[in-house]
C-alpha positions in Angstrom: 19.6 7.3 -8.8 18.7 8.7 -5.4 16.8 5.5 -4.6 19.9 3.9 -3.1 19.0 5.7 0.2 16.3 3.2 1.1 17.1 1.9 4.7 15.6 -0.8 6.8 13.9 -0.5 10.2 12.7 -3.0 12.7 10.0 -2.1 15.2 11.1 1.1 16.8 14.8 0.7 15.8 15.7 3.0 13.0 18.7 3.4 11.1 20.8 6.6 11.5 21.9 7.0 8.1 20.5 6.7 4.6 22.0 3.2 3.8 20.7 -0.2 4.8 21.4 -1.4 8.4 23.7 -4.3 8.3 22.7 -6.0 11.6 20.8 -9.2 12.3 17.4 -7.5 12.9 17.3 -6.1 9.3 17.5 -9.4 7.6 15.3 -11.8 9.5 13.7 -14.4 7.3 9.9 -14.7 8.3 6.8 -16.2 6.9 4.6 -14.1 4.7 1.4 -13.2 6.3 -0.4 -14.3 3.2 1.8 -17.4 2.4 2.7 -20.6 3.8 5.7 -21.6 6.1 9.0 -19.8 6.2 11.3 -20.6 3.4 14.9 -19.4 2.6 16.7 -20.0 -0.7 19.7 -17.8 -0.3 23.1 -19.4 -1.1 24.7 -21.2 2.1 26.3 -24.3 3.1 27.8 -26.2 6.0 30.9 -25.0 7.7 34.2 -26.4 6.3 32.7 -27.2 2.8 33.1 -25.0 -0.2 29.8 -24.1 -1.8 29.7 -23.2 -5.4 25.9 -23.0 -5.9 22.8 -22.4 -3.9 21.9 -25.3 -1.6 19.6 -26.3 1.4 20.7 -25.1 4.7 19.9 -25.9 8.4 16.7 -24.0 9.7 16.0 -23.7 13.5 12.1 -23.9 13.6 10.1 -22.5 16.4 6.5 -22.7 16.9 4.6 -19.3 16.3 3.1 -18.1 19.6 0.0 -16.8 17.6 -1.5 -13.5 17.0 -3.2 -11.6 19.8 -3.8 -8.3 21.2 -0.2 -7.6 22.4 2.1 -9.6 20.0 2.8 -10.4 16.5 3.9 -13.9 15.6 7.6 -14.6 15.8 9.2 -17.3 13.6 12.5 -19.2 13.3 15.7 -17.6 12.6 17.9 -19.0 9.8 21.4 -19.8 10.5 23.8 -18.2 8.1 27.3 -19.6 8.3 30.2 -17.9 6.6 30.4 -19.0 2.8 32.9 -17.9 0.3 30.9 -17.6 -3.0 32.8 -18.6 -6.1 33.1 -15.2 -8.0 34.0 -16.7 -11.3 31.0 -18.8 -11.4 28.5 -16.3 -10.4 30.1 -13.7 -12.9 29.3 -16.0 -15.7 25.7 -16.3 -15.3 23.9 -15.7 -18.5 22.2 -12.3 -18.8 18.6 -13.8 -19.0 19.1 -15.9 -16.1 20.6 -13.2 -13.8 17.5 -11.1 -14.9 15.3 -13.9 -13.8 17.0 -14.2 -10.4 17.1 -10.3 -9.6 13.6 -10.0 -10.7 12.4 -12.3 -7.7 14.4 -10.4 -5.1 12.3 -8.3 -2.8 12.4 -4.7 -4.2 13.7 -3.2 -1.1 16.7 -5.5 -1.2 17.5 -4.6 -4.6 19.3 -1.5 -3.6 21.8 -3.4 -1.5 22.6 -5.5 -4.8 23.5 -2.5 -6.8 26.8 -2.0 -5.0 27.8 -5.6 -5.6 29.3 -4.6 -9.0 29.0 -2.3 -12.0 27.3 -5.0 -14.1 24.5 -5.6 -11.6 24.1 -1.8 -11.1 23.5 -1.4 -14.9 21.3 -4.5 -14.9 18.8 -3.1 -12.4 18.2 0.1 -14.5 18.1 -1.8 -17.8 14.7 -2.2 -19.7 15.1 -6.0 -20.0 15.2 -6.3 -16.1 12.2 -4.2 -15.9 10.5 -6.6 -18.3 11.2 -9.7 -16.3 10.2 -7.8 -13.1 6.9 -6.8 -14.6 6.2 -10.7 -15.5 7.0 -12.1 -11.9 4.4 -12.2 -9.1 3.9 -9.3 -6.8 6.4 -9.0 -3.7 3.2 -8.7 -1.7 1.2 -5.9 -0.1 3.0 -3.2 1.9 1.8 -0.2 4.0 3.1 3.1 3.1 3.0 5.9 5.7 3.7 9.6 4.7 4.3 12.6 7.0 6.3 15.6 7.3 9.1 16.3 9.9 9.8 19.9 10.2 8.6 20.5 6.5 10.7 17.7 5.2 8.8 14.6 3.7 9.2 11.5 5.4 8.2 8.0 4.1 8.4 4.5 5.6 7.1 1.2 4.2 6.1 -1.8 6.0 6.5 -5.0 4.0 3.8 -7.5 5.2 5.7 -10.6 3.7 9.0 -9.6 5.4 7.4 -7.9 8.5 10.0 -5.2 8.4 10.0 -1.4 8.1 12.0 0.4 5.3 12.6 4.1 5.0 12.3 5.6 1.7 13.9 9.1 1.3 11.4 11.5 -0.1 13.5 14.6 -0.7 13.2 14.1 -4.6 9.7 15.7 -4.4 9.0 19.5 -4.9 8.5 21.5 -1.8 4.8 22.0 -1.9 2.3 21.7 0.7 0.8 18.4 -0.5 -0.9 15.4 1.0 -1.2 11.7 0.0 -4.1 10.8 -2.4 -3.4 7.0 -2.5 -1.4 4.5 -4.4 -2.1 1.8 -7.2 0.0 -0.5 -9.3 3.4 0.8 -7.8 2.6 4.5 -8.1 1.8 7.0 -5.5 -0.4 10.0 -6.1 -0.1 13.5 -4.2 -2.0 16.6 -4.4 -1.4 20.0 -2.8 -0.8 23.7 -3.3 2.2 25.3 -5.0 1.6 28.7 -3.7 -1.9 29.3 -4.4 -2.0 26.7 -7.4 -3.6 23.4 -6.9 -1.2 20.6 -8.2 -1.3 16.9 -8.5 1.7 14.7 -9.1 2.4 11.0 -9.5 5.8 9.3 -8.5 7.4 5.9 -8.1 9.2 5.8 -4.7 11.4 3.0 -5.6 13.0 4.8 -8.8 12.2 8.2 -7.5 10.8 9.4 -10.9 7.8 11.8 -10.6 5.7 14.0 -13.1 3.5 16.8 -12.4 0.0 16.6 -14.1 -1.4 19.4 -16.1 -3.8 21.7 -14.6 -7.6 20.7 -14.5 -10.2 22.5 -16.5 -11.7 23.6 -13.2 -8.8 24.3 -11.0 -9.9 23.8 -7.6 -8.9 21.5 -4.7 -10.7 18.3 -5.4 -11.2 14.8 -4.0 -9.0 12.5 -6.1 -8.5 8.8 -6.6 -5.8 7.1 -8.9 -6.1 3.8 -10.7 -3.3 2.1 -12.6 -3.8 -0.1 -15.6 -0.8 -2.3 -16.0 -2.0 -4.0 -19.0 -1.5 -0.8 -21.1 1.0 0.8 -18.8 -1.1 3.7 -18.1 -3.0 5.4 -15.2 -5.9 7.5 -14.6 -6.9 10.1 -11.9 -10.4 10.9 -11.2 -11.5 14.1 -9.5 -15.0 14.4 -8.1 -16.3 17.2 -5.9 -14.0 19.7 -4.3 -12.6 19.1 -0.7 -15.3 21.7 0.7 -18.2 19.7 -0.7 -19.0 21.8 -3.6 -20.7 19.2 -5.9 -21.5 21.7 -8.8 -18.1 21.0 -10.4 -18.1 18.3 -13.1 -16.1 15.2 -12.8 -12.9 15.4 -14.4 -10.7 12.4 -15.4 -6.9 12.5 -16.4 -5.5 10.0 -18.7 -1.8 9.6 -18.8 -1.8 8.2 -22.4 -3.0 11.6 -23.6 -1.6 13.6 -20.7 -4.8 15.4 -20.4 -7.9 16.1 -18.4 -11.4 15.5 -19.9 -14.7 16.9 -18.3 -17.4 14.4 -17.7 -20.8 14.5 -16.0 -21.5 16.6 -12.9 -22.4 14.4 -9.9 -26.1 14.5 -9.2 -27.2 16.6 -6.2 -26.9 14.2 -3.2 -26.0 14.3 0.4 -22.8 12.6 0.8 -22.0 10.7 4.0 -18.1 11.0 3.4 -15.7 12.0 0.9 -13.9 8.7 1.2 -14.2 6.9 -2.1 -13.6 3.1 -3.2 -12.6 2.1 -6.7 -13.8 -1.5 -7.8 -14.3 -3.2 -11.1 -13.8 0.2 -13.1 -16.5 1.7 -10.8 -16.1 4.4 -8.2 -18.3 4.4 -5.2 -19.3 7.0 -2.6 -21.7 6.7 0.4 -24.8 9.0 0.4 -27.5 9.9 2.8 -29.9 11.4 0.6 -30.8 9.6 -1.4 -29.7 6.6 0.9 -27.2 4.4 -0.6 -24.5 4.6 -3.0 -23.3 6.8 -5.9 -21.4 4.9 -8.6 -19.4 6.5 -11.3 -18.7 4.3 -14.5 -15.5 5.1 -15.6 -15.9 3.3 -18.9 -19.1 5.2 -19.7 -18.3 8.4 -17.8 -21.6 8.9 -15.9 -23.0 8.7 -12.3 -26.0 6.5 -11.1 -27.5 5.9 -7.9 -27.5 2.4 -6.1 -30.2 2.0 -3.4 -28.2 -0.1 -1.1 -29.6 0.7 2.4 -27.1 0.8 5.1 -27.3 -1.9 7.9 -29.4 -0.8 11.1 -27.7 1.1 13.9 -24.6 1.8 11.6 -22.8 4.8 13.2 -20.2 5.4 10.5 -19.0 3.4 7.5 -15.9 2.9 5.2 -16.1 1.7 1.8 -13.2 -0.8 0.9 -12.5 -2.3 -2.5 -11.5 -6.0 -2.6 -10.4 -8.3 -5.4 -12.9 -9.8 -8.2 -15.5 -6.9 -8.0 -15.9 -7.3 -4.1 -16.9 -4.1 -2.4 -16.9 -4.0 1.5 -18.5 -1.7 4.1 -16.8 -1.4 7.4 -18.5 0.3 10.3 -19.3 0.6 13.8 -22.6 -0.4 15.3 -24.1 1.3 18.2 -27.3 1.6 20.1 -28.3 4.7 22.0 -24.9 6.2 21.5 -22.9 3.3 22.9 -20.5 1.6 20.7 -21.2 -2.2 20.3 -19.0 -3.7 17.8 -17.2 -3.3 14.6 -18.5 -5.3 11.6 -17.8 -5.9 8.0 -20.3 -6.5 5.1 -20.1 -7.3 1.6 -22.3 -5.8 -1.3 -24.4 -8.6 -3.0 -24.5 -6.7 -6.5 -27.4 -8.8 -7.6 -29.8 -8.2 -4.8 -28.3 -4.7 -4.0 -28.0 -5.5 -0.3 -25.2 -5.6 2.3 -24.4 -9.1 3.7 -22.5 -9.2 6.9 -19.2 -11.4 6.5 -17.4 -10.8 9.7 -17.1 -9.0 13.2 -14.2 -7.7 14.9 -13.4 -9.8 18.0 -14.2 -7.8 21.2 -10.8 -7.8 22.5 -9.5 -6.2 19.2 -12.3 -3.6 19.2 -11.7 -2.5 22.7 -8.0 -2.3 22.1 -8.6 -0.3 18.9 -10.8 2.2 20.6 -8.4 2.4 23.5 -5.6 3.2 21.3 -7.3 5.6 18.9 -9.6 7.5 21.2 -12.3 6.3 18.4 -10.2 8.3 15.8 -8.8 5.9 13.3 -8.6 5.4 9.6 -9.8 2.2 7.6 -8.7 1.4 4.1 -8.1 -1.8 2.1 -6.5 -3.6 -0.7 -6.5 -7.2 -2.2 -9.2 -8.5 0.5 -6.8 -6.9 3.2 -8.5 -4.3 5.6 -6.4 -2.2 7.7 -7.3 0.0 10.7 -4.6 2.5 11.6 -3.9 4.6 14.7 -0.4 5.6 14.2 -0.2 8.1 16.9 -0.2 5.1 19.1 2.2 3.3 16.8 0.0 0.3 16.0 -2.2 -0.9 13.1 -4.7 -3.8 13.0 -4.9 -5.9 9.8 -7.6 -8.2 8.8 -7.4 -10.9 5.9 -10.9 -11.3 4.6 -10.0 -14.6 2.8 -8.4 -16.2 5.8 -10.4 -14.4 8.4 -7.4 -13.6 10.4 -6.8 -10.5 12.7 -3.4 -9.4 13.5 -1.5 -6.3 14.9 1.3 -4.4 13.2 3.8 -2.6 15.1 4.2 1.0 14.1 7.3 3.0 13.2 8.9 5.2 15.7 9.4 8.0 13.2 5.8 8.5 12.4 4.0 11.5 13.9 0.3 12.2 14.6 -0.4 13.5 11.2 0.8 10.3 9.3 -1.2 9.4 6.2 -1.4 5.6 5.3 -2.3 3.6 2.3 -1.6 0.2 0.8 1.3 0.1 -1.6 2.7 -2.4 -4.0 6.5 -1.9 -4.8 7.3 -2.2 -8.4 10.3 -0.9 -10.5 8.4 -1.5 -13.7 5.7 1.3 -12.7 6.3 4.2 -14.9 5.0 7.7 -14.5 5.3 8.3 -18.1 
């Protein structure tokens, strides 16, 4: 499998080959952004003692300097003394216990484990391991950036828990002129042109498996969004109006269970604010100017309806962001007399059909974001995390809605001005079939 080419990057340092870098910077143990303190459970022991099982180890703790405009928190490094593992003991681990252990290893580390022995290499591709991996908690959110360098697809993933960049080779995809649609449940969706034909494909970057979806009933370039249902191991792709704003096309929905596009209702004649969409609680939302509010598409019922949720006063532009537990956010800039004042976040009160302000971007972050992006940036979210990106300057700004914490994310040196970014959940068990 070509997936063994994943490599690790730290800040602007990028490995020159397709394998993992084997230096200190690639294996720093750090605290997850969404978790508690730093914890390491890898096998180690004190110098001079033979260690036959995982045990506690010394950790040098340093106090985080805090998150501000110019720096991301730094954490203590773990001391790794030379330890000789007992091969005969680890080789005798029962199959189910070994599956349990490997299923909890961060996905990007697993490729390094494949080279340990033939047995581990086979296990990591076995259905029993995938079953274990599907039952363990998610590794945590990541940011996936996609761009083309001399027409060659490039991809890097930033692990928020590990605070590390990883390169993923994307040369397994066909040579189309495609762009990133989005990600859901471990799968990534692309659409583009194969010559003059509009195509849509779905892939799993970890397993490097992919499939091309059949042609739509109305074969034109469309606005797409993908959603994965991990319960029945299927995914759907929703196509609304075409990319040029023609809303006379009916809505189409692809279902991987039947491998077919079905035609649904045409979106009512509205004046859309933006083609950006948010999928929340089996509903698809778009912003509209006329009539003012939101257009909502009920995926379970297959029809559109208007939600008269008026936008906050003095809103210059807005981004819809889907959260967890039916939460829908609106992120936008407030300005008076063409002067930008602040960036704010609202949440939709579904009962009152009203936007309620829940947070404001601190002025220092707002000024820095405008300075870095020249007022051109993207905003997207997942799992109550909202990210503002300006990758041409190599930085992103992350906001945790639950913790009310703002933090900078250092960019990847290989990214170019035309990078496309989305949240991504790495999973080996996500299937394109």
